[in-house]
KEKE-3310 file (N, C-alpha, C; in steps of 0.2 Angstrom, whole numbers, plus 5000, padded with zeros to 4 digits):
npx = (5004:5003:5012:5003:5002:5008:4998:4996:4997:5004:5016:5020:5023:5033:5043:5046:5051:5063:5069:5071:5080:5091:5093:5095:5091:5098:5089:5072:5057:5041:5025:5008:4990:4985:4989:4993:5002:5013:5016:5019:5030:5040:5040:5046:5058:5065:5064:5071:5083:5092:5100:5094:5102:5108:5100:5098:5107:5107:5095:5083:5068:5059:5048:5039:5033:5041:5054:5067:5071:5085:5090:5087:5095:5108:5108:5107:5119:5128:5139:5136:5136:5145:5140:5134:5126:5115:5097:5085:5069:5057:5042:5026:5030:5026:5024:5036:5047:5052:5054:5058:5072:5078:5082:5095:5102:5100:5108:5120:5119:5122:5130:5130:5118:5101:5088:5071:5057:5041:5028:5012:4994:4994:5003:5019:5020:5021:5029:5039:5056:5061:5055:5060:5073:5075:5071:5082:5092:5088:5073:5056:5040:5023:5008:4993:4975:4965:4953:4943:4932:4939:4952:4952:4948:4959:4969:4964:4964:4977:4982:4976:4982:4994:5008:5007:4993:4987:4974:4957:4944:4927:4920:4909:4908:4920:4916:4906:4914:4922:4912:4907:4918:4926:4940:4948:4962:4969:4958:4952:4963:4963:4950:4951:4961:4954:4945:4953:4960:4950:4949:4950:4965:4971:4959:4950:4953:4943:4935:4918:4902:4894:4902:4908:4897:4895:4906:4910:4899:4893:4880:4875:4863:4859:4867:4877:4882:4873:4861:4865:4866:4852:4847:4853:4847:4835:4826:4814:4807:4816:4826:4819:4816:4829:4833:4824:4829:4841:4837:4832:4843:4855:4868:4873:4874:4868:4863:4875:4885:4880:4881:4894:4897:4887:4888:4900:4898:4888:4894:4905:4896:4892:4903:4905:4895:4902:4910:4918:4909:4907:4898:4904:4906:4920:4924:4919:4926:4939:4937:4934:4944:4944:4949:4943:4932:4920:4916:4911:4898:4888:4888:4883:4871:4865:4866:4856:4845:4846:4845:4857:4853:4845:4855:4863:4855:4853:4866:4867:4856:4861:4872:4865:4858:4868:4873:4862:4862:4872:4868:4865:4853:4844:4835:4829:4826:4828:4842:4838:4826:4830:4838:4827:4821:4831:4832:4819:4820:4830:4824:4813)
npy = (4994:5011:5024:5036:5053:5066:5079:5097:5103:5093:5093:5105:5105:5096:5103:5114:5108:5103:5115:5120:5111:5115:5112:5120:5126:5133:5139:5142:5138:5143:5139:5140:5138:5142:5154:5155:5146:5149:5162:5160:5151:5159:5170:5163:5160:5173:5178:5170:5166:5176:5187:5201:5212:5210:5211:5223:5225:5213:5207:5207:5212:5209:5213:5205:5211:5223:5219:5212:5195:5195:5206:5200:5189:5195:5202:5191:5185:5192:5194:5192:5204:5206:5194:5177:5174:5180:5184:5184:5188:5186:5192:5189:5182:5177:5188:5191:5198:5190:5177:5164:5165:5164:5151:5149:5153:5143:5133:5135:5140:5152:5149:5156:5163:5164:5162:5166:5162:5167:5162:5165:5160:5149:5136:5134:5131:5114:5111:5119:5122:5128:5124:5110:5112:5120:5111:5102:5109:5115:5118:5114:5119:5115:5123:5119:5122:5117:5104:5096:5094:5088:5091:5104:5105:5098:5108:5118:5113:5110:5123:5130:5123:5127:5132:5146:5147:5135:5128:5121:5114:5112:5098:5099:5113:5115:5109:5118:5130:5125:5123:5136:5145:5138:5133:5144:5149:5160:5168:5160:5158:5171:5173:5163:5169:5180:5174:5167:5177:5182:5176:5176:5179:5164:5157:5143:5137:5134:5132:5135:5132:5142:5152:5155:5160:5171:5179:5179:5179:5168:5159:5145:5139:5143:5139:5131:5119:5115:5114:5104:5094:5093:5088:5075:5070:5069:5080:5088:5100:5109:5109:5116:5128:5133:5134:5144:5155:5156:5160:5172:5179:5179:5181:5174:5161:5146:5138:5137:5136:5125:5114:5108:5103:5095:5086:5080:5073:5064:5056:5051:5043:5034:5027:5022:5012:5001:4996:4983:4970:4966:4981:4994:5009:5010:5003:5010:5022:5018:5015:5027:5035:5043:5053:5055:5047:5053:5058:5049:5047:5054:5047:5034:5037:5042:5031:5023:5031:5033:5022:5013:5014:5025:5035:5035:5040:5053:5058:5059:5069:5080:5083:5086:5098:5106:5108:5114:5126:5133:5137:5127:5120:5128:5142:5151:5147:5151:5152:5150:5143:5131:5126:5123:5113:5103:5100:5095:5083:5076:5073:5066)
npz = (5000:4996:5004:5014:5010:5020:5028:5026:5039:5046:5038:5040:5054:5054:5047:5055:5066:5061:5058:5071:5076:5069:5056:5043:5027:5012:5003:5002:4996:4997:4994:4988:4990:5003:5013:5027:5033:5025:5029:5042:5042:5035:5044:5056:5051:5048:5061:5070:5064:5064:5076:5085:5084:5073:5062:5056:5046:5039:5036:5024:5017:5004:4990:4978:4967:4966:4962:4952:4946:4944:4952:4965:4965:4964:4977:4985:4983:4990:5004:5021:5034:5048:5054:5054:5044:5031:5029:5017:5012:5001:4998:4991:4980:4968:4960:4955:4943:4929:4935:4932:4929:4941:4942:4939:4950:4959:4955:4961:4976:4988:5003:5015:5014:5017:5007:5005:4997:4995:4988:4984:4982:4974:4965:4957:4940:4936:4925:4925:4929:4941:4954:4955:4955:4967:4976:4975:4980:4992:5001:4998:5001:5001:5003:5007:5008:5021:5018:5024:5038:5048:5046:5048:5061:5067:5065:5073:5086:5088:5088:5099:5109:5111:5121:5126:5127:5130:5130:5129:5119:5117:5109:5101:5100:5092:5080:5076:5074:5064:5054:5052:5049:5041:5030:5030:5037:5042:5046:5055:5065:5070:5075:5085:5093:5098:5106:5116:5122:5129:5141:5159:5169:5176:5175:5170:5154:5143:5128:5123:5115:5119:5123:5110:5104:5111:5110:5097:5089:5083:5081:5091:5088:5075:5063:5050:5054:5065:5057:5049:5059:5063:5052:5051:5063:5059:5062:5058:5061:5067:5057:5046:5052:5054:5041:5037:5044:5038:5025:5028:5032:5023:5024:5035:5032:5023:5008:5000:5010:5016:5007:5004:5017:5020:5009:5011:5023:5020:5010:5018:5026:5017:5015:5028:5028:5023:5033:5041:5049:5066:5066:5075:5085:5087:5076:5065:5067:5064:5051:5044:5047:5058:5073:5085:5096:5099:5087:5079:5083:5076:5064:5068:5072:5060:5052:5057:5054:5040:5027:5017:5003:5003:5006:4995:4986:4992:4991:4977:4975:4981:4973:4961:4966:4969:4956:4950:4958:4952:4941:4931:4921:4927:4928:4936:4950:4967:4978:4992:4990:4984:4994:5003:4995:4995:5009:5011:5003:5009:5022:5019)
capx = (5000:5007:5012:4999:5006:5006:4994:4999:4999:5010:5022:5023:5026:5040:5048:5048:5055:5070:5072:5073:5086:5097:5094:5093:5092:5100:5084:5065:5051:5035:5020:5002:4984:4984:4995:4994:5008:5019:5018:5022:5037:5044:5041:5050:5065:5068:5064:5075:5090:5096:5100:5091:5107:5111:5094:5098:5112:5107:5088:5080:5061:5057:5041:5040:5032:5046:5061:5067:5075:5092:5091:5086:5101:5113:5108:5108:5126:5132:5141:5133:5140:5146:5135:5135:5122:5110:5091:5081:5062:5053:5035:5022:5035:5022:5024:5043:5048:5057:5056:5062:5079:5081:5085:5103:5105:5099:5114:5126:5116:5127:5129:5129:5112:5095:5083:5065:5052:5034:5024:5005:4989:4994:5010:5022:5018:5025:5033:5045:5062:5062:5053:5064:5080:5075:5071:5088:5097:5085:5067:5050:5035:5017:5003:4986:4970:4961:4947:4938:4931:4944:4958:4951:4948:4966:4973:4961:4966:4984:4983:4974:4986:5001:5010:5004:4986:4985:4967:4954:4938:4921:4920:4903:4910:4925:4912:4903:4919:4924:4907:4906:4923:4929:4947:4952:4966:4970:4952:4952:4967:4961:4944:4953:4965:4949:4942:4957:4962:4945:4949:4954:4971:4970:4953:4951:4953:4939:4930:4912:4898:4891:4908:4909:4891:4895:4912:4911:4892:4891:4875:4875:4857:4858:4873:4877:4883:4867:4857:4867:4864:4845:4845:4855:4843:4828:4822:4811:4805:4822:4829:4816:4817:4836:4833:4821:4833:4846:4834:4831:4849:4859:4876:4874:4875:4863:4864:4882:4889:4878:4882:4900:4897:4882:4890:4906:4895:4884:4899:4908:4891:4892:4909:4903:4891:4907:4914:4918:4905:4902:4899:4904:4909:4927:4925:4918:4931:4945:4935:4934:4950:4943:4953:4940:4926:4913:4914:4907:4891:4883:4887:4879:4864:4863:4865:4849:4840:4846:4848:4862:4850:4843:4861:4866:4850:4854:4872:4865:4852:4866:4876:4860:4856:4875:4874:4857:4864:4877:4864:4864:4846:4840:4835:4826:4825:4833:4846:4833:4821:4834:4839:4821:4820:4836:4830:4813:4822:4833:4820:4807)
capy = (5000:5017:5028:5042:5059:5070:5085:5103:5104:5088:5095:5112:5103:5093:5108:5118:5103:5103:5122:5121:5107:5118:5110:5126:5126:5140:5142:5140:5140:5142:5141:5136:5142:5144:5159:5155:5142:5152:5167:5157:5148:5164:5173:5159:5161:5179:5180:5166:5165:5182:5191:5207:5217:5208:5212:5230:5224:5206:5205:5210:5210:5212:5212:5202:5216:5228:5217:5207:5189:5197:5209:5195:5185:5200:5203:5184:5183:5196:5191:5195:5209:5204:5189:5171:5173:5185:5181:5187:5186:5189:5191:5190:5180:5176:5194:5193:5199:5185:5172:5158:5166:5161:5144:5149:5154:5137:5129:5136:5145:5155:5145:5161:5167:5160:5165:5163:5164:5166:5161:5163:5159:5143:5133:5136:5126:5109:5110:5124:5119:5131:5120:5105:5115:5122:5104:5099:5112:5118:5115:5116:5118:5117:5125:5118:5124:5111:5103:5093:5097:5085:5094:5111:5104:5097:5114:5122:5110:5112:5131:5132:5119:5130:5134:5152:5147:5129:5128:5115:5116:5107:5095:5102:5120:5114:5108:5125:5134:5123:5124:5143:5148:5134:5132:5151:5148:5166:5170:5155:5160:5178:5172:5160:5174:5184:5170:5165:5183:5185:5172:5180:5175:5159:5154:5137:5139:5129:5136:5132:5135:5148:5157:5157:5164:5178:5183:5180:5180:5162:5156:5138:5136:5145:5138:5126:5113:5114:5112:5097:5090:5092:5083:5069:5067:5070:5084:5092:5107:5113:5110:5121:5134:5136:5136:5150:5160:5158:5163:5179:5181:5175:5182:5170:5154:5144:5133:5137:5133:5118:5109:5104:5100:5089:5081:5076:5069:5058:5053:5047:5039:5028:5023:5018:5005:4996:4994:4976:4969:4970:4989:4998:5015:5009:5001:5016:5027:5016:5015:5034:5038:5048:5053:5055:5043:5057:5060:5043:5047:5056:5042:5029:5040:5043:5024:5021:5035:5033:5016:5014:5016:5032:5038:5036:5045:5060:5061:5061:5075:5085:5085:5090:5104:5110:5110:5119:5132:5136:5139:5122:5118:5131:5149:5156:5145:5155:5147:5148:5137:5125:5123:5119:5107:5098:5098:5091:5077:5072:5071:5062)
capz = (5000:4995:5010:5014:5010:5026:5026:5027:5046:5048:5035:5044:5061:5053:5045:5061:5070:5058:5059:5078:5076:5066:5049:5039:5020:5009:4999:5004:4991:5001:4989:4989:4991:5010:5015:5034:5034:5021:5033:5048:5041:5034:5051:5060:5048:5049:5068:5074:5062:5066:5082:5084:5082:5066:5057:5052:5040:5036:5035:5018:5016:4997:4987:4971:4962:4966:4961:4947:4948:4944:4958:4970:4965:4966:4984:4988:4982:4994:5010:5027:5038:5055:5055:5051:5038:5029:5027:5012:5012:4995:4999:4985:4975:4962:4956:4953:4935:4926:4941:4930:4930:4948:4942:4939:4957:4962:4953:4966:4981:4993:5009:5020:5013:5017:5003:5006:4992:4997:4982:4986:4978:4970:4965:4951:4935:4937:4920:4926:4932:4947:4960:4956:4957:4974:4980:4975:4985:4998:5004:4995:5005:4998:5008:5004:5012:5023:5014:5027:5045:5053:5045:5051:5068:5069:5066:5078:5092:5088:5089:5106:5115:5112:5128:5128:5127:5134:5131:5126:5116:5117:5102:5097:5098:5087:5074:5075:5072:5057:5049:5051:5046:5035:5029:5031:5043:5045:5050:5061:5070:5073:5080:5091:5098:5101:5111:5121:5125:5133:5147:5164:5171:5181:5174:5165:5147:5138:5123:5123:5110:5122:5122:5103:5102:5115:5108:5089:5086:5079:5086:5091:5085:5069:5059:5046:5058:5068:5052:5047:5065:5063:5046:5053:5068:5056:5066:5052:5063:5068:5050:5042:5056:5053:5034:5036:5047:5033:5020:5030:5034:5019:5025:5040:5030:5019:5003:4998:5015:5018:5002:5005:5023:5019:5004:5014:5028:5017:5007:5023:5029:5013:5017:5034:5027:5021:5039:5043:5054:5069:5065:5081:5085:5086:5069:5061:5068:5060:5044:5042:5049:5063:5078:5091:5096:5098:5080:5076:5086:5071:5059:5070:5072:5053:5049:5060:5050:5032:5024:5012:4997:5003:5007:4988:4983:4995:4988:4970:4975:4983:4967:4957:4969:4968:4949:4949:4961:4948:4935:4926:4921:4932:4926:4941:4957:4971:4983:4997:4988:4983:5001:5006:4992:4997:5016:5011:5000:5014:5027:5017)
cpx = (5004:5006:5007:5004:5004:5002:4998:5001:5004:5016:5025:5026:5033:5045:5050:5052:5062:5073:5075:5079:5092:5098:5091:5096:5094:5094:5077:5060:5045:5029:5014:4996:4983:4990:4997:5001:5014:5021:5022:5029:5042:5046:5046:5057:5068:5068:5069:5082:5095:5095:5097:5096:5110:5106:5095:5102:5111:5100:5085:5073:5060:5050:5042:5038:5037:5053:5061:5071:5083:5094:5091:5093:5107:5114:5109:5116:5131:5134:5138:5138:5140:5141:5136:5131:5117:5103:5087:5075:5059:5046:5032:5027:5032:5022:5031:5044:5053:5059:5059:5069:5082:5084:5092:5106:5105:5105:5120:5123:5122:5125:5128:5122:5106:5090:5076:5060:5045:5030:5017:5000:4989:5001:5013:5021:5023:5030:5039:5050:5063:5061:5058:5071:5080:5075:5078:5093:5094:5078:5061:5044:5028:5012:4996:4981:4966:4954:4941:4938:4937:4950:4958:4952:4955:4970:4970:4964:4974:4986:4981:4978:4993:5002:5007:4997:4984:4978:4964:4947:4933:4921:4914:4905:4916:4921:4909:4908:4921:4919:4906:4911:4927:4937:4951:4955:4968:4964:4951:4956:4966:4955:4946:4957:4960:4946:4946:4960:4956:4945:4953:4960:4969:4963:4954:4949:4949:4934:4924:4908:4895:4896:4908:4903:4892:4901:4913:4904:4890:4886:4875:4869:4856:4865:4873:4878:4876:4861:4858:4865:4856:4843:4847:4850:4835:4823:4820:4810:4811:4826:4826:4816:4824:4836:4830:4825:4839:4843:4833:4837:4854:4866:4878:4876:4870:4866:4871:4887:4887:4880:4889:4900:4893:4885:4896:4903:4892:4889:4903:4903:4891:4898:4908:4899:4896:4911:4913:4914:4909:4903:4898:4907:4917:4929:4924:4923:4937:4943:4936:4940:4949:4947:4950:4933:4920:4911:4910:4900:4886:4882:4883:4872:4861:4862:4858:4844:4840:4849:4853:4859:4848:4849:4864:4861:4851:4861:4871:4861:4857:4870:4871:4859:4863:4875:4868:4859:4869:4874:4863:4857:4842:4841:4833:4825:4831:4836:4842:4828:4824:4836:4833:4820:4825:4834:4824:4815:4825:4829:4814:4808)
cpy = (5006:5021:5034:5048:5063:5076:5091:5104:5099:5090:5101:5110:5100:5098:5112:5114:5103:5109:5122:5116:5109:5116:5116:5125:5133:5143:5138:5142:5138:5144:5137:5141:5145:5148:5158:5152:5146:5158:5165:5155:5154:5169:5170:5160:5167:5181:5176:5165:5170:5185:5198:5212:5215:5210:5218:5229:5218:5203:5210:5208:5213:5210:5210:5207:5222:5226:5212:5201:5191:5201:5205:5191:5189:5201:5196:5182:5187:5192:5195:5200:5208:5199:5183:5170:5179:5181:5186:5184:5189:5187:5192:5188:5178:5182:5196:5193:5194:5180:5166:5159:5164:5154:5144:5150:5147:5132:5129:5142:5146:5152:5150:5165:5162:5164:5162:5166:5162:5167:5160:5163:5153:5140:5135:5130:5120:5108:5115:5120:5122:5126:5114:5107:5117:5116:5101:5102:5115:5114:5118:5114:5120:5117:5124:5120:5117:5110:5099:5095:5094:5088:5101:5110:5102:5103:5118:5119:5111:5119:5132:5128:5122:5132:5141:5152:5141:5128:5122:5118:5110:5104:5098:5109:5120:5113:5114:5129:5132:5124:5131:5146:5144:5134:5139:5151:5155:5169:5166:5157:5166:5177:5168:5164:5178:5180:5168:5171:5185:5181:5176:5175:5170:5155:5148:5139:5134:5133:5132:5135:5141:5154:5160:5162:5171:5182:5184:5181:5174:5159:5148:5135:5137:5145:5132:5119:5111:5111:5105:5092:5088:5087:5076:5065:5067:5074:5090:5100:5111:5114:5116:5128:5137:5138:5143:5156:5161:5161:5171:5183:5178:5176:5177:5162:5152:5139:5132:5134:5126:5112:5105:5100:5094:5083:5077:5071:5063:5053:5048:5041:5033:5024:5019:5012:5000:4994:4987:4975:4965:4978:4992:5005:5015:5007:5006:5021:5025:5016:5022:5038:5044:5047:5053:5051:5047:5058:5055:5043:5048:5051:5036:5031:5040:5036:5021:5025:5035:5027:5018:5017:5023:5037:5040:5041:5052:5062:5063:5068:5081:5088:5088:5097:5109:5112:5115:5126:5136:5138:5133:5119:5121:5139:5153:5154:5148:5150:5145:5142:5131:5122:5120:5113:5101:5095:5093:5084:5073:5069:5066:5057)
cpz = (5000:5002:5009:5014:5016:5024:5028:5034:5048:5045:5038:5050:5060:5051:5051:5065:5067:5059:5066:5080:5073:5059:5045:5031:5017:5005:5002:4999:4995:4996:4991:4990:4998:5012:5022:5035:5031:5026:5039:5048:5040:5040:5055:5058:5050:5057:5072:5071:5063:5073:5081:5082:5075:5060:5053:5046:5036:5035:5029:5017:5009:4995:4980:4966:4961:4963:4955:4949:4948:4950:4965:4971:4967:4974:4988:4988:4986:5001:5016:5031:5045:5058:5052:5044:5037:5027:5022:5011:5006:4996:4992:4979:4968:4957:4953:4945:4933:4931:4938:4930:4936:4948:4942:4946:4961:4961:4958:4971:4986:5000:5015:5019:5014:5013:5003:5001:4994:4991:4984:4981:4973:4970:4958:4946:4936:4931:4920:4930:4939:4953:4961:4958:4964:4978:4980:4979:4991:5000:5000:4999:5002:5003:5005:5010:5014:5020:5018:5035:5049:5052:5049:5059:5071:5070:5072:5085:5093:5090:5096:5111:5115:5119:5131:5129:5132:5136:5128:5123:5116:5110:5098:5095:5092:5080:5072:5071:5065:5052:5047:5047:5041:5036:5029:5037:5046:5049:5056:5067:5074:5077:5086:5096:5101:5107:5117:5125:5130:5140:5152:5166:5177:5179:5169:5158:5143:5134:5122:5117:5113:5121:5115:5101:5105:5112:5101:5086:5082:5083:5085:5088:5078:5065:5055:5049:5062:5063:5050:5053:5065:5057:5048:5058:5065:5060:5061:5055:5064:5061:5046:5046:5054:5046:5033:5039:5041:5027:5021:5031:5030:5020:5031:5038:5024:5014:5002:5003:5017:5013:5003:5011:5023:5015:5007:5019:5025:5013:5012:5026:5024:5014:5023:5033:5025:5027:5040:5049:5060:5068:5072:5080:5084:5078:5064:5061:5064:5053:5041:5044:5054:5069:5085:5091:5096:5091:5076:5078:5080:5066:5061:5070:5064:5050:5052:5056:5043:5030:5018:5005:4997:5003:5000:4985:4985:4991:4980:4970:4977:4977:4962:4959:4968:4960:4947:4952:4957:4941:4929:4927:4926:4930:4932:4948:4961:4976:4989:4996:4986:4989:5004:5002:4994:5004:5015:5008:5005:5019:5026:5012)
residu = (MET:ALA:GLU:LYS:LYS:PRO:ASN:THR:LEU:GLU:SER:TYR:LYS:GLN:LEU:ILE:THR:LYS:LEU:LYS:GLN:GLY:GLN:ILE:SER:PRO:VAL:TYR:LEU:LEU:MET:GLY:GLU:GLU:SER:TYR:TYR:ILE:ASP:LYS:ILE:SER:GLU:TRP:LEU:TYR:SER:ASN:LEU:LEU:LYS:ASP:GLU:GLU:LYS:ASP:PHE:ASN:LEU:SER:ILE:LEU:TYR:GLY:ALA:ASP:VAL:THR:ALA:LYS:GLN:ILE:MET:ASP:LYS:ALA:ARG:ARG:PHE:PRO:MET:MET:SER:GLU:ARG:GLN:VAL:ILE:VAL:VAL:ARG:GLU:ALA:GLN:SER:ILE:LYS:GLY:ILE:ASP:ALA:LEU:GLU:ARG:TYR:MET:ASP:LYS:PRO:VAL:SER:THR:THR:VAL:LEU:VAL:LEU:CYS:TYR:LYS:GLY:GLY:VAL:ILE:ASP:GLY:ARG:LYS:LYS:LEU:PRO:ALA:LYS:VAL:ALA:ALA:CYS:GLY:THR:VAL:PHE:ILE:SER:ASN:SER:PRO:ARG:TYR:ASP:ARG:GLU:ILE:ILE:ALA:PHE:LEU:ASN:GLU:TYR:ILE:LYS:ARG:PRO:GLU:TYR:ASN:ALA:THR:ILE:ASP:PRO:ARG:ALA:ALA:GLN:VAL:MET:ALA:ALA:HIS:ILE:GLY:GLY:ASP:LEU:LYS:ARG:MET:SER:SER:GLU:LEU:ASP:LYS:LEU:LEU:LEU:SER:PHE:GLN:ASN:GLY:ALA:PRO:ARG:LYS:ILE:THR:ALA:GLU:LEU:ILE:GLU:GLN:LYS:ILE:GLY:ILE:SER:LYS:ASN:TYR:ASN:VAL:PHE:GLU:LEU:ARG:ASP:ALA:LEU:ILE:ASN:ARG:ASP:ALA:LEU:LYS:ALA:HIS:ARG:ILE:ALA:LYS:TYR:PHE:ASN:ASP:ASN:PRO:ARG:GLU:GLY:GLY:LEU:PHE:ALA:LEU:LEU:PRO:GLN:THR:PHE:SER:PHE:PHE:GLN:ASN:LEU:MET:LEU:ALA:TYR:TYR:THR:PRO:LYS:PRO:ILE:THR:GLU:THR:ALA:ILE:MET:SER:GLN:LEU:GLY:LEU:LYS:ASN:ALA:TRP:ALA:THR:HIS:ASP:TYR:MET:THR:ALA:MET:ARG:ASN:PHE:PRO:ALA:ARG:LYS:THR:ILE:GLN:ILE:ILE:SER:LYS:ILE:ARG:GLU:ILE:ASP:ALA:ARG:SER:LYS:GLY:LEU:ASP:ASN:ALA:SER:THR:ALA:PRO:GLY:GLU:LEU:LEU:LYS:GLU:LEU:ILE:THR:PHE:ILE:LEU:HIS)
# end
């Protein structure tokens, strides 16, 4: 069986561990759609590789739109001043004029320079030579946005358990945060900071759904996760009440937020039906790769409420609604009406 590739959080932790052990590369190419990790790695490098008194002469923060590849290489080939090394951070590297020319520098990078290229919004075309050349002489890090709730919650838990916070979060509260904020890690970290800084010194640091509602304004009753929970438990009254709230307050959520969450759940539910018997919470946990037993409760409930055949039909319906929400075979039906149609289909 092929080895599973580590996700971005795992890759980030591995890279930071190497840096703390003193394994420093002469070149770092940090690229991808998720800017959070790119910023964190570049900040670690320029904050820790130079002493404060060395930064005036040996730290250069450049912006891709303002420099050419030749200017970057000229600066990188200079020697540090009264320091072991110099650090050059190029932010918005995707805007570098003639970026391909940097390939020449990778043939013989200067050992006393740490060049950090922060390439945001995607990755460099795989047909280009630059990523392979950086990989041969330095480090390439690809930062992907988390696509599943479990990845978002893993980031969330990792963030709040840091020594300066040492906090915990209620599992349901974590699901609410993941459902409402999604994979925007910068916003997630900002909202978590807001929550954690609200604790008084010495008070137990546990984030609850009530605290989230109080400090961030995410209602535990009117969010996508609670709507999904109502569907799983076939609570028609609650589901339609939340749907009406979304229809009246479109900025708070609705069809476009529900579709990926619901599709992911029922897709996993279909996989759960292939769990080797006897089907227990532990078996489902293993089958779906879940790390917490509480996460299996919803799947056990859904298996009682939705037979495998109905689950397949729901997955098909979600795909249909998704296509219609994007205008395919749908000229006039509003998102709110599509949401009601989907809820009705799932519950009946």
